[in-house]
C-alpha positions in Angstrom: -13.4 18.0 -16.8 -15.1 20.9 -15.2 -12.9 23.1 -13.1 -14.1 23.1 -9.4 -14.0 26.9 -9.4 -16.2 27.4 -12.5 -19.3 29.2 -11.5 -18.2 29.5 -7.8 -18.2 32.9 -6.1 -15.2 34.0 -4.0 -14.7 36.9 -1.7 -11.2 37.7 -1.1 -10.5 40.2 1.8 -7.2 41.9 1.6 -6.4 45.5 2.9 -3.7 45.6 0.1 -4.2 44.9 -3.5 -2.8 46.2 -7.0 -1.8 48.6 -8.1 0.4 48.3 -4.8 3.6 46.4 -6.0 5.3 45.6 -2.6 4.3 43.5 0.3 1.3 41.1 0.1 -0.5 43.0 -2.7 1.1 41.1 -5.5 0.1 37.7 -3.8 -3.5 38.9 -3.1 -3.7 40.2 -6.7 -2.3 37.1 -8.4 -4.3 34.7 -6.4 -7.7 36.6 -7.2 -6.8 36.8 -10.9 -5.8 33.1 -10.9 -9.3 32.0 -9.6 -11.0 34.4 -11.9 -9.1 32.6 -14.8 -10.2 29.4 -13.7 -14.0 30.4 -14.0 -14.6 31.8 -10.5 -16.5 34.9 -9.9 -14.2 37.0 -7.6 -14.8 40.0 -5.6 -12.0 41.6 -3.4 -12.6 43.8 -0.6 -9.7 46.1 -0.2 -8.5 49.6 0.9 -7.3 52.4 -1.2 -3.7 51.9 -2.4 -1.2 53.3 0.2 1.7 51.0 0.7 4.6 51.1 1.2 4.7 54.9 1.3 1.7 55.1 3.8 0.1 57.6 1.6 -2.9 57.2 -0.6 -1.8 57.0 -4.3 -2.7 60.2 -6.2 -5.4 58.6 -8.6 -7.4 57.3 -5.5 -7.2 60.5 -3.2 -10.3 62.0 -2.1 -12.6 58.9 -2.9 -14.8 57.3 -0.4 -16.0 54.1 -2.0 -15.4 52.7 -5.7 -15.6 49.8 -7.5 -13.2 48.8 -10.4 -12.4 46.0 -12.7 -8.9 44.6 -12.8 -7.8 41.4 -14.5 -11.3 40.0 -14.4 -11.9 40.8 -10.8 -14.3 43.2 -9.1 -12.3 45.3 -6.6 -14.6 47.1 -4.1 -12.4 49.8 -2.3 -13.0 51.5 0.9 -11.3 54.7 2.1 -9.7 54.3 5.5 -7.4 56.2 7.9 -3.8 55.8 6.8 -1.2 56.8 9.4 2.1 58.4 8.3 3.9 56.9 11.4 3.3 53.8 13.3 2.3 53.6 16.7 0.1 51.0 18.5 -2.7 53.7 18.7 -2.6 54.8 15.0 -2.2 51.1 14.0 -5.5 50.6 15.8 -7.2 53.5 14.1 -6.1 52.1 10.8 -7.5 48.7 11.5 -10.8 50.2 12.9 -11.4 52.4 9.9 -11.2 49.4 7.5 -13.2 47.2 9.8 -16.0 49.8 9.9 -16.3 50.1 6.1 -16.2 46.3 5.5 -18.8 45.8 8.2 -21.2 48.4 7.1 -21.5 47.0 3.6 -19.3 44.2 2.1 -19.8 43.3 -1.5 -23.3 42.1 -2.3 -24.1 38.5 -3.0 -23.5 35.1 -1.4 -20.0 33.9 -1.7 -19.2 30.1 -1.9 -15.9 30.8 -0.1 -14.1 33.5 1.8 -10.5 34.0 1.7 -8.7 36.5 4.1 -5.2 37.6 3.9 -3.8 38.5 7.3 -1.4 41.0 7.9 -4.3 42.9 9.2 -6.8 41.9 11.9 -9.6 43.8 10.2 -9.4 41.6 7.0 -9.7 38.5 9.3 -12.6 39.9 11.3 -14.5 41.0 8.1 -13.8 37.6 6.4 -14.9 35.6 9.5 -18.1 37.6 9.7 -19.0 37.3 6.0 -18.4 33.4 6.1 -20.4 33.0 9.3 -23.4 35.1 8.1 -23.5 33.0 5.0 -22.5 29.8 6.5 -19.6 29.2 4.0 -16.2 28.2 4.5 -13.4 30.8 5.8 -9.8 30.3 4.7 -7.1 32.5 6.2 -3.6 33.0 4.7 -1.3 34.2 7.3 1.4 36.3 6.0 2.2 38.0 9.3 1.5 36.9 12.9 0.0 40.0 14.2 0.2 39.3 17.9 4.0 38.5 17.6 4.5 41.6 15.3 3.0 43.9 18.0 5.3 42.4 20.5 8.5 42.2 18.5 8.3 45.0 15.7 9.2 47.8 17.9 6.0 49.8 17.3 5.5 52.3 20.0 2.9 50.8 22.6 3.0 47.5 20.9 3.9 45.6 23.8 1.1 46.8 25.9 -1.5 45.7 23.2 0.2 42.5 22.0 -2.0 40.3 24.2 -5.2 41.8 23.0 -4.1 41.4 19.4 -3.1 37.9 19.9 -6.5 37.2 21.4 -8.4 38.4 18.6 -6.0 36.6 16.0 -6.4 33.4 17.8 -10.2 33.7 17.9 -10.2 34.3 14.2 -7.7 31.3 13.4 -9.5 28.9 15.5 -12.8 29.5 13.8 -11.5 29.4 10.3 -12.0 26.2 8.1 -8.3 26.1 7.1 -5.4 28.2 7.6 -2.5 28.7 5.3 0.9 30.0 6.7 3.7 31.2 4.3 6.5 29.4 6.3 6.8 26.3 8.4 8.2 28.5 11.4 4.7 29.7 11.8 3.0 26.4 12.5 4.0 26.2 16.1 2.6 29.5 16.9 -0.6 28.9 15.0 -1.2 25.5 16.8 -0.2 27.1 20.2 -3.3 29.3 19.7 -5.5 26.2 19.8 -5.6 25.5 16.1 -5.5 21.7 15.3 -2.4 21.0 13.2 -4.6 19.1 10.8 -6.1 22.4 9.7 -2.8 24.1 9.0 -1.1 24.1 5.6 2.2 25.6 4.5 1.7 27.8 1.4 5.0 29.5 0.8 4.8 32.8 -1.3 6.3 32.5 -4.6 8.6 34.8 -6.8 6.2 37.1 -8.8 8.9 39.1 -10.7 10.4 37.9 -14.0 14.2 37.4 -14.2 16.5 40.4 -15.1 16.7 40.9 -18.6 18.5 44.3 -18.9 22.2 45.1 -19.6 23.9 45.4 -16.2 26.4 47.9 -16.9 23.8 50.1 -18.6 21.4 49.9 -15.6 24.4 50.8 -13.1 25.3 53.6 -15.3 21.8 55.0 -15.3 21.7 54.6 -11.6 25.2 56.4 -11.2 26.8 53.4 -9.6 30.5 53.3 -10.8 32.1 50.0 -11.9 34.5 50.1 -9.1 31.9 50.3 -6.4 30.5 47.4 -4.6 26.8 48.1 -4.1 24.8 46.7 -1.2 21.1 47.5 -1.9 18.1 47.4 0.2 14.8 47.3 -1.8 11.4 47.6 -0.2 9.5 48.8 2.6 11.3 51.2 5.2 9.5 50.4 8.4 10.1 49.7 12.1 10.6 46.1 12.0 13.2 46.3 9.3 15.6 48.0 11.6 17.4 49.8 8.6 19.5 51.8 11.0 21.9 49.2 10.9 22.7 49.9 7.2 23.4 53.6 7.9 25.6 52.6 10.8 27.3 50.1 8.5 27.9 52.9 6.0 29.7 54.9 8.9 32.1 51.9 9.4 32.6 51.6 5.6 33.4 55.2 5.3 36.6 54.6 7.5 37.5 51.3 6.3 36.0 50.2 2.9 35.5 53.3 0.7 34.5 51.1 -2.2 31.2 50.2 -0.5 28.1 52.0 -1.3 24.8 51.5 0.5 21.6 52.1 -1.3 18.1 52.1 0.3 15.3 51.9 -2.5 11.9 52.3 -1.5 9.6 53.9 0.8 7.8 53.7 4.3 7.2 55.2 7.6 10.8 55.5 8.6 12.3 56.8 5.4 12.7 60.5 6.5 14.2 59.3 9.8 16.7 57.3 7.9 17.5 60.2 5.6 18.2 62.5 8.6 20.4 59.8 10.3 22.4 59.4 7.2 23.0 63.0 6.5 26.5 63.8 5.7 27.4 60.3 4.6 28.5 60.4 1.1 28.3 56.5 0.7 24.6 56.3 1.4 22.0 56.8 -1.4 18.2 56.9 -1.2 16.1 56.0 -4.2 12.5 56.0 -4.9 10.8 52.7 -5.5 11.6 51.3 -9.0 8.9 50.8 -11.6 7.7 47.1 -11.8 9.4 46.7 -15.2 12.6 47.9 -14.0 12.7 46.3 -10.5 14.3 42.9 -11.6 17.1 44.7 -13.5 17.9 47.0 -10.5 18.3 44.2 -8.2 20.6 42.4 -10.7 22.6 45.6 -11.1 23.7 45.7 -7.3 26.5 43.5 -6.1 24.5 42.2 -3.1 21.1 42.6 -1.5 20.5 43.5 2.1 17.8 42.2 4.2 17.5 43.6 7.7 15.2 43.0 10.8 15.5 44.1 14.4 17.0 41.6 16.7 13.5 41.1 18.3 11.8 40.0 15.2 12.0 36.3 15.4 9.1 34.2 13.9 6.4 36.8 13.1 6.9 37.4 9.4 8.9 36.4 6.5 9.9 39.3 4.2 8.0 39.1 0.8 11.4 40.8 -0.8 13.1 37.5 -0.4 11.4 35.8 -3.4 12.6 38.7 -5.7 16.0 38.7 -4.1 16.6 35.1 -5.0 15.3 35.6 -8.4 17.9 38.3 -9.1 20.9 36.1 -9.1 22.8 38.2 -6.5 23.7 37.1 -2.9 21.5 38.0 0.0 23.1 39.3 3.2 20.5 38.8 5.9 21.1 40.8 9.2 18.5 38.7 11.2 17.7 36.7 14.1 19.6 33.4 13.3 16.8 31.3 14.9 13.8 32.9 12.9 12.0 31.9 9.7 13.8 34.4 7.7 17.3 32.8 8.7 15.9 29.4 7.9 14.7 30.4 4.5 18.0 31.9 3.6 19.9 28.9 4.8 17.7 26.6 2.9 18.1 28.6 -0.6 21.9 28.6 -0.1 21.8 32.0 -1.8 23.0 34.0 1.1 24.7 34.5 4.3 23.5 35.3 7.9 24.8 38.0 10.1 23.9 39.0 13.7 20.9 41.3 13.6 21.6 45.0 14.5 25.4 44.7 14.4 26.9 47.1 11.8 30.3 45.8 12.4 29.5 42.3 11.8 27.5 43.4 8.7 30.3 45.4 7.2 32.8 42.6 7.7 30.8 40.2 6.0 30.2 42.4 3.2 33.8 43.2 3.1 34.5 39.4 2.8 32.1 39.1 -0.3 34.0 42.0 -1.9 37.3 40.1 -1.5 35.9 36.9 -2.7 34.2 37.4 -6.0 33.9 33.7 -6.8 31.9 33.0 -3.5 29.7 35.9 -4.1 28.8 34.8 -7.6 28.3 31.2 -6.3 25.8 32.4 -3.7 23.9 34.6 -6.2 23.7 31.7 -8.7 21.8 29.5 -6.2 18.9 32.0 -6.0 17.3 31.5 -9.3 17.7 27.7 -9.1 15.8 27.8 -5.6 13.0 29.9 -7.2 12.7 27.4 -10.3 12.6 24.4 -7.8 10.3 25.8 -5.0 9.1 29.4 -5.6 7.8 29.4 -9.2 4.3 31.1 -9.5 2.8 27.7 -10.7 4.0 26.1 -7.5 2.8 28.8 -5.5 -0.6 29.4 -7.0 -0.9 25.7 -7.1 -0.7 25.3 -3.3 -3.2 28.0 -2.7 -5.7 26.5 -5.0 -5.1 23.0 -3.7 -6.1 24.4 -0.3 -9.1 26.0 -1.6 -10.2 22.8 -3.5 -9.9 20.9 -0.4 -12.3 23.1 1.3 -14.8 23.2 -1.6 -14.6 19.3 -1.9 -16.0 19.2 1.6 
């Protein structure tokens, strides 16, 4: 039987793409490569790699435009403005620079299908424009709800522009052929924009990292973590919506009451320098650079618990991509988040973690201290994560949901 994608041309629009290894880039990359492996001719329109450090990666600096082949996919890159700090004005400039490049000259040729990843408005606008020009279907995968993000993330000036962002976002989604959302908590917000529920599909992200394989004690020794220490690790982007100040304040509490607790923040982002200044003088806080892809699963597994934090104002606008990797590690997740949001729902459904009131360092400290005292409970929580990944978050299941949505469109 001939694959439905054989001979089809697909344009994927995603500001973020490999070699970025955090955020949505792995999902954009694996989706494009999966379609190419099924016989599609895949073009990707992307920016120069810059996430999560918000600095263009060294090999790509000084380039204006380029085309590269990665995994059977043609990646058309455009240089854009990359802000080193996040305000509404700088974010608007970031979006506008990508939009200008994509509007001037998207990849040549007529696609059969356009797929846009939307943590950026510009990607959705470009995808919608190309699809409209060629009269082909436009499918949007919503990783973050941008209007809600502007209002909830704490970005300077975000509240003033939230309604404008939401209006553009709504227009893109109402015109799309199908919309995929990464969590069911997004469905209500999308349909409130005027999108019929019949055009919305739930397509959860999947775990894209392999299970840990290294010797845990060896990895801990290499990282300088002593056997007697309980390491609470946050791995990933250090941005505004993460509200990572709560971990620094938790370390202050631990310095007085729980000297065995060490808090480690691994990664990069627009708030890292601020957090390092805030943690100055605290001996129980460490900052590490992002781990190499090959080491990442083993570093997660070397910790005793994994921290996931969000500002209290962040409700149903995003689902942290790190959750899938956390679950795969076999370590319990401690989520300091809004108890009503999609992130809390996912942690509860997995059975692999505990929920703590957002932005409350005392509550976070007390929860971790309880896990330190109850090793059996901690181990049981961690053990549920890999089971949840196998049952719901495997790459086969995740890519299968994406391709089923695209097949549905092509079959029309």
